[in-house]
C-alpha angles and dihedrals in degrees: 000000000000125000142183127246119195106200111189093179087064095024097231140122111220129198102211132182116190102321098330125098106226096182143346142203125202116225116237122220109250104170115006092191091057097035091240124161135188131204139177112228113200109244092219087073086076103036098072128087089249098053118160116287101187144017133218122198121203116194128190114264115268114245118220114245116262118237 
């Protein structure tokens, strides 16, 4: 089964099968003030018989506020 991994620390969306990266898309900055990104996901990722069945999101660690 393949799956998607959205890694906000590296700003990439990865298509993964097992432990192999099959393809990746780099997120493009859309609105810096709102920390919004855009991406263009290839539709062929979802056309095959082994389309992604899950997604994992990795976000940057939150830093504690400084006093």
